[in-house]
C-alpha positions, 0 to 999 in steps of 0.5 A, spaced: 500 499 500 502 506 497 500 513 499 502 520 495 504 525 500 502 531 495 494 528 494 494 523 500 491 518 494 492 511 497 493 505 492 493 498 493 499 496 489 505 492 490 510 498 487 509 506 488 507 507 480 512 512 476 507 518 477 501 519 481 494 518 477 490 523 481 496 529 482 502 527 477 507 527 483 513 523 481 514 516 484 518 519 489 513 523 493 509 516 494 510 513 501 509 506 503 504 504 508 506 498 513 504 495 519 499 500 523 499 505 518 496 500 513 491 497 518 488 504 520 486 505 512 484 498 512 480 499 519 477 506 516 475 503 509 471 497 513 468 502 517 466 507 511 463 501 508 458 500 514 457 507 515 455 508 507 450 502 509 448 505 515 446 511 510 442 507 505 438 504 511 437 511 514 434 512 507 430 507 507 427 509 514 426 516 511 422 512 506 418 508 510 416 514 514 414 518 508 409 512 507 407 513 514 406 520 514 402 520 507 398 515 511 396 519 517 392 514 520 392 517 527 396 523 531 400 518 535 402 514 528 403 521 525 408 524 530 412 517 531 413 517 523 415 524 523 420 523 529 423 516 525 424 521 519 427 526 522 432 521 526 434 517 520 436 524 517 440 526 523 444 519 523 445 519 515 448 526 515 452 524 521 455 518 518 457 522 511 460 527 516 464 522 519 466 519 512 469 526 510 472 526 517 476 520 514 477 522 507 480 529 510 485 525 515 487 521 508 485 514 512 481 512 506 483 513 499 
């Protein structure tokens, strides 16, 4: 695993490329990631995949809530579906924000 020190692109390759496919930096600007650094990237990728799955589930929860809101059976159901929609949106946005934190720290390439 190699990381471009210019643009933070991480590549899963045996050797550093001659130039960075993202920014064009030369091979000398690549740092090999091993041990704990590589493990952090791998865990971050796994966590980000889980966060994306959570986003998809929250999108489904929002859609289900919308259906319940449209039916509008009674005040209790309406309030519950509105609360579920709001909370699902908060979790979805929080998950996206956490992914952005990982990307910003160069943990996910």
